[in-house]
C-alpha positions in Angstrom: -36.3 96.2 -106.0 -37.7 93.1 -107.6 -35.8 93.8 -110.8 -32.6 94.0 -108.8 -33.2 90.6 -107.2 -34.2 89.1 -110.5 -31.0 90.4 -112.1 -28.8 89.1 -109.3 -30.5 85.7 -109.5 -30.0 85.6 -113.3 -26.3 86.5 -113.0 -25.8 83.7 -110.4 -27.5 81.1 -112.6 -25.6 82.2 -115.7 -22.2 82.1 -114.1 -22.8 78.7 -112.5 -23.5 77.2 -115.9 -20.5 78.6 -117.7 -18.0 75.8 -117.1 -17.7 72.0 -116.8 -15.4 70.7 -114.1 -13.6 67.3 -114.1 -11.5 65.5 -111.5 -8.4 63.4 -111.8 -10.3 60.2 -112.7 -12.4 61.7 -115.6 -10.3 64.6 -116.9 -10.2 64.3 -120.7 -6.8 64.0 -122.4 -6.4 66.7 -125.1 -3.7 67.5 -127.5 -2.5 71.0 -128.8 -3.4 71.3 -132.5 -1.9 74.7 -133.4 1.9 75.2 -134.0 2.1 77.4 -130.8 -0.6 78.3 -128.3 -0.3 80.7 -125.4 -0.4 79.2 -121.9 -1.5 81.5 -119.0 -0.9 80.5 -115.3 -3.4 83.0 -114.0 -5.8 83.3 -116.9 -5.9 84.9 -120.3 -6.7 88.3 -118.8 -3.5 88.5 -116.8 -1.6 91.7 -117.3 1.8 90.5 -118.5 0.7 88.2 -121.4 1.3 84.5 -121.7 3.7 82.7 -119.4 4.9 80.3 -122.1 3.7 78.6 -125.3 2.6 75.0 -125.8 3.7 73.3 -129.0 1.6 71.2 -131.5 1.3 67.7 -130.1 1.7 68.6 -126.4 -0.8 66.7 -124.3 -2.8 68.2 -121.4 -5.6 67.1 -119.1 -8.6 69.4 -119.0 -9.6 70.1 -115.3 -12.3 72.7 -116.1 -13.7 73.7 -119.5 -14.9 77.3 -119.5 -16.2 79.6 -122.3 -13.3 80.2 -124.6 -10.5 78.7 -122.4 -9.9 75.5 -120.5 -8.0 75.2 -117.2 -5.5 72.4 -117.9 -2.8 70.3 -116.2 0.4 69.7 -118.0 2.5 66.5 -117.9 5.1 68.3 -115.7 2.4 69.3 -113.1 1.9 72.9 -114.1 -1.6 74.2 -114.5 -3.0 77.1 -116.4 -5.3 78.2 -119.2 -5.3 77.3 -122.9 -7.7 78.4 -125.7 -10.4 75.8 -126.4 -9.8 76.3 -130.1 -6.3 75.0 -129.9 -7.2 71.7 -128.3 -8.7 68.5 -129.6 -9.2 65.0 -128.0 -6.0 63.0 -127.8 -5.9 59.8 -129.8 -6.5 56.6 -127.9 -3.4 54.5 -127.2 -2.7 51.9 -129.9 -2.0 48.3 -128.9 1.6 47.4 -128.0 3.6 46.1 -131.0 3.9 42.3 -130.9 0.7 41.9 -128.9 -2.5 40.8 -130.7 -5.6 42.8 -130.2 -8.4 40.9 -128.5 -11.2 40.0 -130.8 -14.8 39.9 -129.9 -16.2 36.5 -129.3 -18.2 34.9 -132.1 -21.9 35.0 -131.8 -24.7 33.2 -133.5 -26.4 36.3 -134.6 -25.1 39.1 -136.7 -26.5 41.8 -134.4 -24.5 45.1 -134.4 -22.4 45.8 -131.4 -23.7 48.4 -128.9 -22.0 51.8 -129.2 -19.6 52.7 -126.4 -20.1 55.6 -124.1 -19.0 59.0 -125.6 -18.7 62.5 -124.1 
């Protein structure tokens, strides 16, 4: 009996740690890096195969990162699953042409700048 309870508790703990969830304010922007990647509305194990393909350069927002696949939101509002191997972080937006980038204020010391927050 104790073994059964221990196995059930272990399964609960393992499944609760198998994904990272984001919300609309912190969902990372990712870009598709393979020429074509399958997109599944109901998950990669759905019976009829992929619903469509995403193309290299398509941008998505990761709502939940799971083992092997991420649940993503497309720019047109559709959501579904894409392989983690086919995604990489989207490049940051470059400054608008014609506008000068802000420079850091001059300081008396040559101390290195503090690194920014990273995921």
